[in-house]
PDB file with SEQRES, HELIX, SHEET and CRYST1 records, atoms N, CA, C and O in Angstrom:
SEQRES   1 A   87  UNK UNK UNK UNK UNK UNK UNK UNK UNK UNK UNK UNK UNK          
SEQRES   2 A   87  UNK UNK UNK UNK UNK UNK UNK UNK UNK UNK UNK UNK UNK          
SEQRES   3 A   87  UNK UNK UNK UNK UNK UNK UNK UNK UNK UNK UNK UNK UNK          
SEQRES   4 A   87  UNK UNK UNK UNK UNK UNK UNK UNK UNK UNK UNK UNK UNK          
SEQRES   5 A   87  UNK UNK UNK UNK UNK UNK UNK UNK UNK UNK UNK UNK UNK          
SEQRES   6 A   87  UNK UNK UNK UNK UNK UNK UNK UNK UNK UNK UNK UNK UNK          
SEQRES   7 A   87  UNK UNK UNK UNK UNK UNK UNK UNK UNK                          
HELIX    1 AA1 UNK A    3  UNK A   61  1                                  59    
HELIX    2 AA2 UNK A   71  UNK A   86  1                                  16    
CRYST1    1.000    1.000    1.000  90.00  90.00  90.00 P 1           1          
ATOM      1  N   UNK A   1     -45.632 -26.609 -45.976  1.00  0.00           N  
ATOM      2  CA  UNK A   1     -45.000 -27.915 -45.934  1.00  0.00           C  
ATOM      3  C   UNK A   1     -46.043 -28.986 -46.215  1.00  0.00           C  
ATOM      4  O   UNK A   1     -47.135 -28.999 -45.648  1.00  0.00           O  
ATOM      5  N   UNK A   2     -45.669 -29.854 -47.089  1.00  0.00           N  
ATOM      6  CA  UNK A   2     -46.605 -30.933 -47.372  1.00  0.00           C  
ATOM      7  C   UNK A   2     -46.258 -32.163 -46.528  1.00  0.00           C  
ATOM      8  O   UNK A   2     -45.329 -32.113 -45.721  1.00  0.00           O  
ATOM      9  N   UNK A   3     -46.970 -33.228 -46.701  1.00  0.00           N  
ATOM     10  CA  UNK A   3     -46.833 -34.425 -45.864  1.00  0.00           C  
ATOM     11  C   UNK A   3     -45.470 -35.084 -46.035  1.00  0.00           C  
ATOM     12  O   UNK A   3     -44.878 -35.549 -45.060  1.00  0.00           O  
ATOM     13  N   UNK A   4     -44.965 -35.126 -47.278  1.00  0.00           N  
ATOM     14  CA  UNK A   4     -43.669 -35.767 -47.517  1.00  0.00           C  
ATOM     15  C   UNK A   4     -42.538 -35.019 -46.808  1.00  0.00           C  
ATOM     16  O   UNK A   4     -41.649 -35.642 -46.228  1.00  0.00           O  
ATOM     17  N   UNK A   5     -42.569 -33.722 -46.854  1.00  0.00           N  
ATOM     18  CA  UNK A   5     -41.522 -32.924 -46.192  1.00  0.00           C  
ATOM     19  C   UNK A   5     -41.593 -33.082 -44.672  1.00  0.00           C  
ATOM     20  O   UNK A   5     -40.560 -33.129 -44.004  1.00  0.00           O  
ATOM     21  N   UNK A   6     -42.794 -33.164 -44.132  1.00  0.00           N  
ATOM     22  CA  UNK A   6     -42.965 -33.344 -42.698  1.00  0.00           C  
ATOM     23  C   UNK A   6     -42.435 -34.706 -42.264  1.00  0.00           C  
ATOM     24  O   UNK A   6     -41.765 -34.817 -41.237  1.00  0.00           O  
ATOM     25  N   UNK A   7     -42.732 -35.728 -43.037  1.00  0.00           N  
ATOM     26  CA  UNK A   7     -42.240 -37.061 -42.715  1.00  0.00           C  
ATOM     27  C   UNK A   7     -40.708 -37.129 -42.818  1.00  0.00           C  
ATOM     28  O   UNK A   7     -40.057 -37.783 -42.002  1.00  0.00           O  
ATOM     29  N   UNK A   8     -40.147 -36.461 -43.806  1.00  0.00           N  
ATOM     30  CA  UNK A   8     -38.690 -36.427 -43.972  1.00  0.00           C  
ATOM     31  C   UNK A   8     -38.045 -35.717 -42.785  1.00  0.00           C  
ATOM     32  O   UNK A   8     -37.039 -36.184 -42.250  1.00  0.00           O  
ATOM     33  N   UNK A   9     -38.613 -34.612 -42.383  1.00  0.00           N  
ATOM     34  CA  UNK A   9     -38.082 -33.876 -41.236  1.00  0.00           C  
ATOM     35  C   UNK A   9     -38.168 -34.717 -39.963  1.00  0.00           C  
ATOM     36  O   UNK A   9     -37.225 -34.760 -39.173  1.00  0.00           O  
ATOM     37  N   UNK A  10     -39.285 -35.370 -39.776  1.00  0.00           N  
ATOM     38  CA  UNK A  10     -39.466 -36.222 -38.608  1.00  0.00           C  
ATOM     39  C   UNK A  10     -38.474 -37.388 -38.615  1.00  0.00           C  
ATOM     40  O   UNK A  10     -37.924 -37.731 -37.568  1.00  0.00           O  
ATOM     41  N   UNK A  11     -38.241 -37.995 -39.766  1.00  0.00           N  
ATOM     42  CA  UNK A  11     -37.278 -39.094 -39.879  1.00  0.00           C  
ATOM     43  C   UNK A  11     -35.860 -38.601 -39.564  1.00  0.00           C  
ATOM     44  O   UNK A  11     -35.099 -39.286 -38.880  1.00  0.00           O  
ATOM     45  N   UNK A  12     -35.510 -37.411 -40.067  1.00  0.00           N  
ATOM     46  CA  UNK A  12     -34.173 -36.854 -39.775  1.00  0.00           C  
ATOM     47  C   UNK A  12     -34.014 -36.586 -38.279  1.00  0.00           C  
ATOM     48  O   UNK A  12     -32.943 -36.827 -37.722  1.00  0.00           O  
ATOM     49  N   UNK A  13     -35.055 -36.096 -37.628  1.00  0.00           N  
ATOM     50  CA  UNK A  13     -34.991 -35.846 -36.191  1.00  0.00           C  
ATOM     51  C   UNK A  13     -34.849 -37.152 -35.410  1.00  0.00           C  
ATOM     52  O   UNK A  13     -34.115 -37.207 -34.423  1.00  0.00           O  
ATOM     53  N   UNK A  14     -35.541 -38.196 -35.842  1.00  0.00           N  
ATOM     54  CA  UNK A  14     -35.437 -39.496 -35.189  1.00  0.00           C  
ATOM     55  C   UNK A  14     -34.028 -40.050 -35.337  1.00  0.00           C  
ATOM     56  O   UNK A  14     -33.469 -40.573 -34.373  1.00  0.00           O  
ATOM     57  N   UNK A  15     -33.446 -39.945 -36.527  1.00  0.00           N  
ATOM     58  CA  UNK A  15     -32.082 -40.425 -36.760  1.00  0.00           C  
ATOM     59  C   UNK A  15     -31.099 -39.615 -35.919  1.00  0.00           C  
ATOM     60  O   UNK A  15     -30.191 -40.185 -35.315  1.00  0.00           O  
ATOM     61  N   UNK A  16     -31.267 -38.313 -35.872  1.00  0.00           N  
ATOM     62  CA  UNK A  16     -30.377 -37.471 -35.065  1.00  0.00           C  
ATOM     63  C   UNK A  16     -30.505 -37.822 -33.584  1.00  0.00           C  
ATOM     64  O   UNK A  16     -29.505 -37.859 -32.866  1.00  0.00           O  
ATOM     65  N   UNK A  17     -31.737 -38.081 -33.122  1.00  0.00           N  
ATOM     66  CA  UNK A  17     -31.946 -38.469 -31.725  1.00  0.00           C  
ATOM     67  C   UNK A  17     -31.299 -39.801 -31.399  1.00  0.00           C  
ATOM     68  O   UNK A  17     -30.698 -39.958 -30.336  1.00  0.00           O  
ATOM     69  N   UNK A  18     -31.416 -40.757 -32.302  1.00  0.00           N  
ATOM     70  CA  UNK A  18     -30.778 -42.054 -32.091  1.00  0.00           C  
ATOM     71  C   UNK A  18     -29.248 -41.911 -32.074  1.00  0.00           C  
ATOM     72  O   UNK A  18     -28.569 -42.566 -31.282  1.00  0.00           O  
ATOM     73  N   UNK A  19     -28.722 -41.070 -32.933  1.00  0.00           N  
ATOM     74  CA  UNK A  19     -27.282 -40.819 -32.961  1.00  0.00           C  
ATOM     75  C   UNK A  19     -26.816 -40.248 -31.613  1.00  0.00           C  
ATOM     76  O   UNK A  19     -25.795 -40.667 -31.068  1.00  0.00           O  
ATOM     77  N   UNK A  20     -27.572 -39.297 -31.098  1.00  0.00           N  
ATOM     78  CA  UNK A  20     -27.225 -38.707 -29.793  1.00  0.00           C  
ATOM     79  C   UNK A  20     -27.275 -39.768 -28.704  1.00  0.00           C  
ATOM     80  O   UNK A  20     -26.386 -39.818 -27.854  1.00  0.00           O  
ATOM     81  N   UNK A  21     -28.298 -40.617 -28.712  1.00  0.00           N  
ATOM     82  CA  UNK A  21     -28.411 -41.669 -27.705  1.00  0.00           C  
ATOM     83  C   UNK A  21     -27.257 -42.664 -27.782  1.00  0.00           C  
ATOM     84  O   UNK A  21     -26.831 -43.190 -26.754  1.00  0.00           O  
ATOM     85  N   UNK A  22     -26.748 -42.930 -28.976  1.00  0.00           N  
ATOM     86  CA  UNK A  22     -25.639 -43.866 -29.134  1.00  0.00           C  
ATOM     87  C   UNK A  22     -24.299 -43.236 -28.745  1.00  0.00           C  
ATOM     88  O   UNK A  22     -23.426 -43.927 -28.219  1.00  0.00           O  
ATOM     89  N   UNK A  23     -24.128 -41.956 -28.991  1.00  0.00           N  
ATOM     90  CA  UNK A  23     -22.853 -41.282 -28.746  1.00  0.00           C  
ATOM     91  C   UNK A  23     -22.750 -40.779 -27.299  1.00  0.00           C  
ATOM     92  O   UNK A  23     -21.647 -40.668 -26.765  1.00  0.00           O  
ATOM     93  N   UNK A  24     -23.866 -40.480 -26.672  1.00  0.00           N  
ATOM     94  CA  UNK A  24     -23.862 -39.882 -25.335  1.00  0.00           C  
ATOM     95  C   UNK A  24     -23.089 -40.694 -24.290  1.00  0.00           C  
ATOM     96  O   UNK A  24     -22.316 -40.094 -23.544  1.00  0.00           O  
ATOM     97  N   UNK A  25     -23.247 -42.017 -24.188  1.00  0.00           N  
ATOM     98  CA  UNK A  25     -22.472 -42.757 -23.180  1.00  0.00           C  
ATOM     99  C   UNK A  25     -20.956 -42.656 -23.391  1.00  0.00           C  
ATOM    100  O   UNK A  25     -20.195 -42.593 -22.425  1.00  0.00           O  
ATOM    101  N   UNK A  26     -20.529 -42.641 -24.638  1.00  0.00           N  
ATOM    102  CA  UNK A  26     -19.100 -42.508 -24.920  1.00  0.00           C  
ATOM    103  C   UNK A  26     -18.579 -41.145 -24.484  1.00  0.00           C  
ATOM    104  O   UNK A  26     -17.498 -41.049 -23.903  1.00  0.00           O  
ATOM    105  N   UNK A  27     -19.326 -40.112 -24.757  1.00  0.00           N  
ATOM    106  CA  UNK A  27     -18.918 -38.758 -24.376  1.00  0.00           C  
ATOM    107  C   UNK A  27     -18.867 -38.639 -22.858  1.00  0.00           C  
ATOM    108  O   UNK A  27     -17.934 -38.052 -22.310  1.00  0.00           O  
ATOM    109  N   UNK A  28     -19.860 -39.190 -22.184  1.00  0.00           N  
ATOM    110  CA  UNK A  28     -19.864 -39.158 -20.712  1.00  0.00           C  
ATOM    111  C   UNK A  28     -18.654 -39.914 -20.169  1.00  0.00           C  
ATOM    112  O   UNK A  28     -18.022 -39.456 -19.218  1.00  0.00           O  
ATOM    113  N   UNK A  29     -18.322 -41.063 -20.757  1.00  0.00           N  
ATOM    114  CA  UNK A  29     -17.153 -41.824 -20.318  1.00  0.00           C  
ATOM    115  C   UNK A  29     -15.850 -41.069 -20.520  1.00  0.00           C  
ATOM    116  O   UNK A  29     -14.972 -41.103 -19.658  1.00  0.00           O  
ATOM    117  N   UNK A  30     -15.717 -40.388 -21.649  1.00  0.00           N  
ATOM    118  CA  UNK A  30     -14.503 -39.615 -21.922  1.00  0.00           C  
ATOM    119  C   UNK A  30     -14.359 -38.486 -20.907  1.00  0.00           C  
ATOM    120  O   UNK A  30     -13.272 -38.259 -20.376  1.00  0.00           O  
ATOM    121  N   UNK A  31     -15.450 -37.784 -20.641  1.00  0.00           N  
ATOM    122  CA  UNK A  31     -15.404 -36.689 -19.657  1.00  0.00           C  
ATOM    123  C   UNK A  31     -15.047 -37.237 -18.276  1.00  0.00           C  
ATOM    124  O   UNK A  31     -14.264 -36.626 -17.549  1.00  0.00           O  
ATOM    125  N   UNK A  32     -15.611 -38.368 -17.917  1.00  0.00           N  
ATOM    126  CA  UNK A  32     -15.331 -38.987 -16.617  1.00  0.00           C  
ATOM    127  C   UNK A  32     -13.860 -39.385 -16.514  1.00  0.00           C  
ATOM    128  O   UNK A  32     -13.224 -39.135 -15.490  1.00  0.00           O  
ATOM    129  N   UNK A  33     -13.314 -40.000 -17.563  1.00  0.00           N  
ATOM    130  CA  UNK A  33     -11.903 -40.395 -17.557  1.00  0.00           C  
ATOM    131  C   UNK A  33     -10.977 -39.194 -17.443  1.00  0.00           C  
ATOM    132  O   UNK A  33      -9.975 -39.252 -16.730  1.00  0.00           O  
ATOM    133  N   UNK A  34     -11.293 -38.123 -18.126  1.00  0.00           N  
ATOM    134  CA  UNK A  34     -10.448 -36.926 -18.039  1.00  0.00           C  
ATOM    135  C   UNK A  34     -10.485 -36.322 -16.640  1.00  0.00           C  
ATOM    136  O   UNK A  34      -9.472 -35.826 -16.148  1.00  0.00           O  
ATOM    137  N   UNK A  35     -11.651 -36.362 -15.998  1.00  0.00           N  
ATOM    138  CA  UNK A  35     -11.758 -35.836 -14.639  1.00  0.00           C  
ATOM    139  C   UNK A  35     -10.909 -36.676 -13.685  1.00  0.00           C  
ATOM    140  O   UNK A  35     -10.210 -36.131 -12.831  1.00  0.00           O  
ATOM    141  N   UNK A  36     -10.970 -37.997 -13.829  1.00  0.00           N  
ATOM    142  CA  UNK A  36     -10.175 -38.876 -12.973  1.00  0.00           C  
ATOM    143  C   UNK A  36      -8.692 -38.669 -13.230  1.00  0.00           C  
ATOM    144  O   UNK A  36      -7.903 -38.621 -12.286  1.00  0.00           O  
ATOM    145  N   UNK A  37      -8.301 -38.544 -14.493  1.00  0.00           N  
ATOM    146  CA  UNK A  37      -6.896 -38.293 -14.826  1.00  0.00           C  
ATOM    147  C   UNK A  37      -6.412 -36.991 -14.194  1.00  0.00           C  
ATOM    148  O   UNK A  37      -5.292 -36.923 -13.686  1.00  0.00           O  
ATOM    149  N   UNK A  38      -7.250 -35.962 -14.224  1.00  0.00           N  
ATOM    150  CA  UNK A  38      -6.873 -34.682 -13.626  1.00  0.00           C  
ATOM    151  C   UNK A  38      -6.704 -34.822 -12.111  1.00  0.00           C  
ATOM    152  O   UNK A  38      -5.773 -34.261 -11.533  1.00  0.00           O  
ATOM    153  N   UNK A  39      -7.607 -35.574 -11.470  1.00  0.00           N  
ATOM    154  CA  UNK A  39      -7.507 -35.774 -10.029  1.00  0.00           C  
ATOM    155  C   UNK A  39      -6.252 -36.561  -9.669  1.00  0.00           C  
ATOM    156  O   UNK A  39      -5.589 -36.250  -8.680  1.00  0.00           O  
ATOM    157  N   UNK A  40      -5.922 -37.572 -10.461  1.00  0.00           N  
ATOM    158  CA  UNK A  40      -4.705 -38.351 -10.208  1.00  0.00           C  
ATOM    159  C   UNK A  40      -3.479 -37.466 -10.367  1.00  0.00           C  
ATOM    160  O   UNK A  40      -2.564 -37.517  -9.545  1.00  0.00           O  
ATOM    161  N   UNK A  41      -3.455 -36.661 -11.413  1.00  0.00           N  
ATOM    162  CA  UNK A  41      -2.314 -35.772 -11.646  1.00  0.00           C  
ATOM    163  C   UNK A  41      -2.152 -34.782 -10.490  1.00  0.00           C  
ATOM    164  O   UNK A  41      -1.035 -34.541 -10.032  1.00  0.00           O  
ATOM    165  N   UNK A  42      -3.262 -34.209 -10.020  1.00  0.00           N  
ATOM    166  CA  UNK A  42      -3.193 -33.269  -8.901  1.00  0.00           C  
ATOM    167  C   UNK A  42      -2.709 -33.959  -7.627  1.00  0.00           C  
ATOM    168  O   UNK A  42      -1.937 -33.382  -6.861  1.00  0.00           O  
ATOM    169  N   UNK A  43      -3.163 -35.193  -7.399  1.00  0.00           N  
ATOM    170  CA  UNK A  43      -2.734 -35.931  -6.212  1.00  0.00           C  
ATOM    171  C   UNK A  43      -1.242 -36.251  -6.285  1.00  0.00           C  
ATOM    172  O   UNK A  43      -0.547 -36.171  -5.272  1.00  0.00           O  
ATOM    173  N   UNK A  44      -0.744 -36.610  -7.460  1.00  0.00           N  
ATOM    174  CA  UNK A  44       0.682 -36.888  -7.617  1.00  0.00           C  
ATOM    175  C   UNK A  44       1.506 -35.633  -7.385  1.00  0.00           C  
ATOM    176  O   UNK A  44       2.558 -35.687  -6.748  1.00  0.00           O  
ATOM    177  N   UNK A  45       1.032 -34.502  -7.899  1.00  0.00           N  
ATOM    178  CA  UNK A  45       1.752 -33.247  -7.688  1.00  0.00           C  
ATOM    179  C   UNK A  45       1.752 -32.873  -6.211  1.00  0.00           C  
ATOM    180  O   UNK A  45       2.765 -32.402  -5.693  1.00  0.00           O  
ATOM    181  N   UNK A  46       0.624 -33.078  -5.526  1.00  0.00           N  
ATOM    182  CA  UNK A  46       0.557 -32.760  -4.102  1.00  0.00           C  
ATOM    183  C   UNK A  46       1.480 -33.678  -3.306  1.00  0.00           C  
ATOM    184  O   UNK A  46       2.151 -33.225  -2.379  1.00  0.00           O  
ATOM    185  N   UNK A  47       1.521 -34.969  -3.658  1.00  0.00           N  
ATOM    186  CA  UNK A  47       2.401 -35.911  -2.962  1.00  0.00           C  
ATOM    187  C   UNK A  47       3.866 -35.528  -3.174  1.00  0.00           C  
ATOM    188  O   UNK A  47       4.669 -35.569  -2.242  1.00  0.00           O  
ATOM    189  N   UNK A  48       4.203 -35.157  -4.406  1.00  0.00           N  
ATOM    190  CA  UNK A  48       5.586 -34.770  -4.689  1.00  0.00           C  
ATOM    191  C   UNK A  48       5.954 -33.505  -3.914  1.00  0.00           C  
ATOM    192  O   UNK A  48       7.060 -33.400  -3.383  1.00  0.00           O  
ATOM    193  N   UNK A  49       5.040 -32.559  -3.849  1.00  0.00           N  
ATOM    194  CA  UNK A  49       5.297 -31.327  -3.098  1.00  0.00           C  
ATOM    195  C   UNK A  49       5.461 -31.633  -1.615  1.00  0.00           C  
ATOM    196  O   UNK A  49       6.311 -31.041  -0.951  1.00  0.00           O  
ATOM    197  N   UNK A  50       4.647 -32.561  -1.085  1.00  0.00           N  
ATOM    198  CA  UNK A  50       4.765 -32.924   0.331  1.00  0.00           C  
ATOM    199  C   UNK A  50       6.081 -33.635   0.600  1.00  0.00           C  
ATOM    200  O   UNK A  50       6.716 -33.400   1.627  1.00  0.00           O  
ATOM    201  N   UNK A  51       6.494 -34.505  -0.320  1.00  0.00           N  
ATOM    202  CA  UNK A  51       7.777 -35.196  -0.144  1.00  0.00           C  
ATOM    203  C   UNK A  51       8.937 -34.223  -0.214  1.00  0.00           C  
ATOM    204  O   UNK A  51       9.898 -34.341   0.545  1.00  0.00           O  
ATOM    205  N   UNK A  52       8.850 -33.256  -1.127  1.00  0.00           N  
ATOM    206  CA  UNK A  52       9.904 -32.243  -1.228  1.00  0.00           C  
ATOM    207  C   UNK A  52       9.974 -31.413   0.049  1.00  0.00           C  
ATOM    208  O   UNK A  52      11.061 -31.088   0.527  1.00  0.00           O  
ATOM    209  N   UNK A  53       8.811 -31.071   0.597  1.00  0.00           N  
ATOM    210  CA  UNK A  53       8.788 -30.282   1.833  1.00  0.00           C  
ATOM    211  C   UNK A  53       9.343 -31.099   2.998  1.00  0.00           C  
ATOM    212  O   UNK A  53      10.063 -30.570   3.845  1.00  0.00           O  
ATOM    213  N   UNK A  54       9.006 -32.394   3.037  1.00  0.00           N  
ATOM    214  CA  UNK A  54       9.497 -33.253   4.118  1.00  0.00           C  
ATOM    215  C   UNK A  54      11.008 -33.425   4.023  1.00  0.00           C  
ATOM    216  O   UNK A  54      11.703 -33.391   5.038  1.00  0.00           O  
ATOM    217  N   UNK A  55      11.517 -33.608   2.817  1.00  0.00           N  
ATOM    218  CA  UNK A  55      12.967 -33.771   2.670  1.00  0.00           C  
ATOM    219  C   UNK A  55      13.684 -32.465   2.994  1.00  0.00           C  
ATOM    220  O   UNK A  55      14.793 -32.486   3.526  1.00  0.00           O  
ATOM    221  N   UNK A  56      13.068 -31.337   2.681  1.00  0.00           N  
ATOM    222  CA  UNK A  56      13.664 -30.052   3.024  1.00  0.00           C  
ATOM    223  C   UNK A  56      13.684 -29.861   4.536  1.00  0.00           C  
ATOM    224  O   UNK A  56      14.642 -29.310   5.080  1.00  0.00           O  
ATOM    225  N   UNK A  57      12.623 -30.316   5.224  1.00  0.00           N  
ATOM    226  CA  UNK A  57      12.583 -30.216   6.679  1.00  0.00           C  
ATOM    227  C   UNK A  57      13.637 -31.110   7.313  1.00  0.00           C  
ATOM    228  O   UNK A  57      14.276 -30.720   8.290  1.00  0.00           O  
ATOM    229  N   UNK A  58      13.820 -32.288   6.773  1.00  0.00           N  
ATOM    230  CA  UNK A  58      14.801 -33.216   7.338  1.00  0.00           C  
ATOM    231  C   UNK A  58      16.212 -32.670   7.209  1.00  0.00           C  
ATOM    232  O   UNK A  58      17.025 -32.830   8.119  1.00  0.00           O  
ATOM    233  N   UNK A  59      16.506 -32.035   6.099  1.00  0.00           N  
ATOM    234  CA  UNK A  59      17.843 -31.472   5.948  1.00  0.00           C  
ATOM    235  C   UNK A  59      18.033 -30.289   6.886  1.00  0.00           C  
ATOM    236  O   UNK A  59      19.154 -30.031   7.323  1.00  0.00           O  
ATOM    237  N   UNK A  60      16.981 -29.574   7.201  1.00  0.00           N  
ATOM    238  CA  UNK A  60      17.090 -28.452   8.120  1.00  0.00           C  
ATOM    239  C   UNK A  60      17.197 -28.920   9.565  1.00  0.00           C  
ATOM    240  O   UNK A  60      17.820 -28.234  10.375  1.00  0.00           O  
ATOM    241  N   UNK A  61      16.616 -30.058   9.917  1.00  0.00           N  
ATOM    242  CA  UNK A  61      16.627 -30.528  11.288  1.00  0.00           C  
ATOM    243  C   UNK A  61      17.948 -31.176  11.689  1.00  0.00           C  
ATOM    244  O   UNK A  61      18.224 -31.330  12.879  1.00  0.00           O  
ATOM    245  N   UNK A  62      18.757 -31.553  10.719  1.00  0.00           N  
ATOM    246  CA  UNK A  62      20.000 -32.223  11.080  1.00  0.00           C  
ATOM    247  C   UNK A  62      20.892 -31.269  11.860  1.00  0.00           C  
ATOM    248  O   UNK A  62      20.970 -30.081  11.549  1.00  0.00           O  
ATOM    249  N   UNK A  63      21.560 -31.796  12.871  1.00  0.00           N  
ATOM    250  CA  UNK A  63      22.418 -30.961  13.690  1.00  0.00           C  
ATOM    251  C   UNK A  63      23.840 -31.499  13.639  1.00  0.00           C  
ATOM    252  O   UNK A  63      24.080 -32.609  13.163  1.00  0.00           O  
ATOM    253  N   UNK A  64      24.771 -30.706  14.130  1.00  0.00           N  
ATOM    254  CA  UNK A  64      26.168 -31.122  14.096  1.00  0.00           C  
ATOM    255  C   UNK A  64      26.534 -31.969  15.316  1.00  0.00           C  
ATOM    256  O   UNK A  64      27.640 -32.505  15.381  1.00  0.00           O  
ATOM    257  N   UNK A  65      25.626 -32.099  16.280  1.00  0.00           N  
ATOM    258  CA  UNK A  65      25.908 -32.895  17.465  1.00  0.00           C  
ATOM    259  C   UNK A  65      25.888 -34.372  17.118  1.00  0.00           C  
ATOM    260  O   UNK A  65      25.081 -34.819  16.303  1.00  0.00           O  
ATOM    261  N   UNK A  66      26.774 -35.117  17.735  1.00  0.00           N  
ATOM    262  CA  UNK A  66      26.780 -36.552  17.509  1.00  0.00           C  
ATOM    263  C   UNK A  66      25.651 -37.186  18.302  1.00  0.00           C  
ATOM    264  O   UNK A  66      25.203 -36.634  19.308  1.00  0.00           O  
ATOM    265  N   UNK A  67      25.207 -38.307  17.863  1.00  0.00           N  
ATOM    266  CA  UNK A  67      24.118 -38.987  18.550  1.00  0.00           C  
ATOM    267  C   UNK A  67      24.702 -40.061  19.452  1.00  0.00           C  
ATOM    268  O   UNK A  67      24.881 -41.207  19.042  1.00  0.00           O  
ATOM    269  N   UNK A  68      24.994 -39.675  20.675  1.00  0.00           N  
ATOM    270  CA  UNK A  68      25.543 -40.594  21.666  1.00  0.00           C  
ATOM    271  C   UNK A  68      24.403 -41.043  22.561  1.00  0.00           C  
ATOM    272  O   UNK A  68      23.609 -40.212  23.002  1.00  0.00           O  
ATOM    273  N   UNK A  69      24.299 -42.343  22.843  1.00  0.00           N  
ATOM    274  CA  UNK A  69      23.222 -42.797  23.718  1.00  0.00           C  
ATOM    275  C   UNK A  69      23.345 -42.176  25.111  1.00  0.00           C  
ATOM    276  O   UNK A  69      24.444 -41.885  25.585  1.00  0.00           O  
ATOM    277  N   UNK A  70      22.214 -41.985  25.741  1.00  0.00           N  
ATOM    278  CA  UNK A  70      22.219 -41.387  27.070  1.00  0.00           C  
ATOM    279  C   UNK A  70      22.694 -42.411  28.103  1.00  0.00           C  
ATOM    280  O   UNK A  70      22.853 -43.595  27.804  1.00  0.00           O  
ATOM    281  N   UNK A  71      22.915 -41.922  29.321  1.00  0.00           N  
ATOM    282  CA  UNK A  71      23.368 -42.800  30.410  1.00  0.00           C  
ATOM    283  C   UNK A  71      22.315 -43.866  30.696  1.00  0.00           C  
ATOM    284  O   UNK A  71      22.655 -45.014  30.986  1.00  0.00           O  
ATOM    285  N   UNK A  72      21.067 -43.501  30.619  1.00  0.00           N  
ATOM    286  CA  UNK A  72      20.006 -44.460  30.883  1.00  0.00           C  
ATOM    287  C   UNK A  72      20.066 -45.614  29.878  1.00  0.00           C  
ATOM    288  O   UNK A  72      19.813 -46.764  30.236  1.00  0.00           O  
ATOM    289  N   UNK A  73      20.394 -45.314  28.653  1.00  0.00           N  
ATOM    290  CA  UNK A  73      20.492 -46.361  27.642  1.00  0.00           C  
ATOM    291  C   UNK A  73      21.631 -47.303  27.958  1.00  0.00           C  
ATOM    292  O   UNK A  73      21.481 -48.521  27.858  1.00  0.00           O  
ATOM    293  N   UNK A  74      22.789 -46.741  28.345  1.00  0.00           N  
ATOM    294  CA  UNK A  74      23.943 -47.589  28.685  1.00  0.00           C  
ATOM    295  C   UNK A  74      23.599 -48.471  29.884  1.00  0.00           C  
ATOM    296  O   UNK A  74      23.945 -49.653  29.910  1.00  0.00           O  
ATOM    297  N   UNK A  75      22.926 -47.903  30.865  1.00  0.00           N  
ATOM    298  CA  UNK A  75      22.554 -48.656  32.065  1.00  0.00           C  
ATOM    299  C   UNK A  75      21.599 -49.790  31.705  1.00  0.00           C  
ATOM    300  O   UNK A  75      21.764 -50.918  32.170  1.00  0.00           O  
ATOM    301  N   UNK A  76      20.591 -49.484  30.868  1.00  0.00           N  
ATOM    302  CA  UNK A  76      19.614 -50.504  30.480  1.00  0.00           C  
ATOM    303  C   UNK A  76      20.282 -51.606  29.669  1.00  0.00           C  
ATOM    304  O   UNK A  76      19.952 -52.779  29.844  1.00  0.00           O  
ATOM    305  N   UNK A  77      21.206 -51.259  28.794  1.00  0.00           N  
ATOM    306  CA  UNK A  77      21.916 -52.271  28.010  1.00  0.00           C  
ATOM    307  C   UNK A  77      22.723 -53.180  28.927  1.00  0.00           C  
ATOM    308  O   UNK A  77      22.759 -54.393  28.719  1.00  0.00           O  
ATOM    309  N   UNK A  78      23.362 -52.617  29.925  1.00  0.00           N  
ATOM    310  CA  UNK A  78      24.147 -53.419  30.861  1.00  0.00           C  
ATOM    311  C   UNK A  78      23.277 -54.371  31.647  1.00  0.00           C  
ATOM    312  O   UNK A  78      23.655 -55.525  31.849  1.00  0.00           O  
ATOM    313  N   UNK A  79      22.135 -53.923  32.090  1.00  0.00           N  
ATOM    314  CA  UNK A  79      21.233 -54.781  32.856  1.00  0.00           C  
ATOM    315  C   UNK A  79      20.683 -55.906  31.974  1.00  0.00           C  
ATOM    316  O   UNK A  79      20.543 -57.042  32.427  1.00  0.00           O  
ATOM    317  N   UNK A  80      20.377 -55.590  30.734  1.00  0.00           N  
ATOM    318  CA  UNK A  80      19.867 -56.627  29.836  1.00  0.00           C  
ATOM    319  C   UNK A  80      20.913 -57.713  29.631  1.00  0.00           C  
ATOM    320  O   UNK A  80      20.592 -58.901  29.664  1.00  0.00           O  
ATOM    321  N   UNK A  81      22.152 -57.315  29.422  1.00  0.00           N  
ATOM    322  CA  UNK A  81      23.177 -58.310  29.142  1.00  0.00           C  
ATOM    323  C   UNK A  81      23.434 -59.167  30.380  1.00  0.00           C  
ATOM    324  O   UNK A  81      23.712 -60.359  30.253  1.00  0.00           O  
ATOM    325  N   UNK A  82      23.345 -58.575  31.588  1.00  0.00           N  
ATOM    326  CA  UNK A  82      23.539 -59.367  32.803  1.00  0.00           C  
ATOM    327  C   UNK A  82      22.430 -60.396  32.959  1.00  0.00           C  
ATOM    328  O   UNK A  82      22.682 -61.524  33.380  1.00  0.00           O  
ATOM    329  N   UNK A  83      21.191 -60.009  32.621  1.00  0.00           N  
ATOM    330  CA  UNK A  83      20.081 -60.941  32.735  1.00  0.00           C  
ATOM    331  C   UNK A  83      20.266 -62.110  31.767  1.00  0.00           C  
ATOM    332  O   UNK A  83      19.975 -63.254  32.116  1.00  0.00           O  
ATOM    333  N   UNK A  84      20.735 -61.835  30.587  1.00  0.00           N  
ATOM    334  CA  UNK A  84      20.920 -62.883  29.611  1.00  0.00           C  
ATOM    335  C   UNK A  84      22.032 -63.844  30.021  1.00  0.00           C  
ATOM    336  O   UNK A  84      21.929 -65.049  29.790  1.00  0.00           O  
ATOM    337  N   UNK A  85      23.092 -63.317  30.627  1.00  0.00           N  
ATOM    338  CA  UNK A  85      24.226 -64.156  31.038  1.00  0.00           C  
ATOM    339  C   UNK A  85      23.828 -65.032  32.220  1.00  0.00           C  
ATOM    340  O   UNK A  85      24.191 -66.207  32.266  1.00  0.00           O  
ATOM    341  N   UNK A  86      23.092 -64.480  33.168  1.00  0.00           N  
ATOM    342  CA  UNK A  86      22.768 -65.235  34.365  1.00  0.00           C  
ATOM    343  C   UNK A  86      21.741 -66.335  34.132  1.00  0.00           C  
ATOM    344  O   UNK A  86      21.661 -67.259  34.941  1.00  0.00           O  
ATOM    345  N   UNK A  87      20.960 -66.276  33.074  1.00  0.00           N  
ATOM    346  CA  UNK A  87      19.924 -67.294  32.874  1.00  0.00           C  
ATOM    347  C   UNK A  87      20.381 -68.460  32.101  1.00  0.00           C  
ATOM    348  O   UNK A  87      19.605 -69.386  31.865  1.00  0.00           O  
TER     349      UNK A  87                                                      
END                                                                             
């Protein structure tokens, strides 16, 4: 190899190195964005699965009994209304 070929090779390596330095931040940003997108997608899928499980549990917990207030509730309501009337 003579001097001209060595200088040409060195210039090509410098240009290739500069190209890598210019492109590297963009590539890192793209990889970072894809990782965040994947994490968001996984979180949405997990939230949807949790909501589906919660709604399935709620449908299973429902009973055929009516929800009638207890005697204590009726008593407390009566006392509250008497206090309001007397004041």
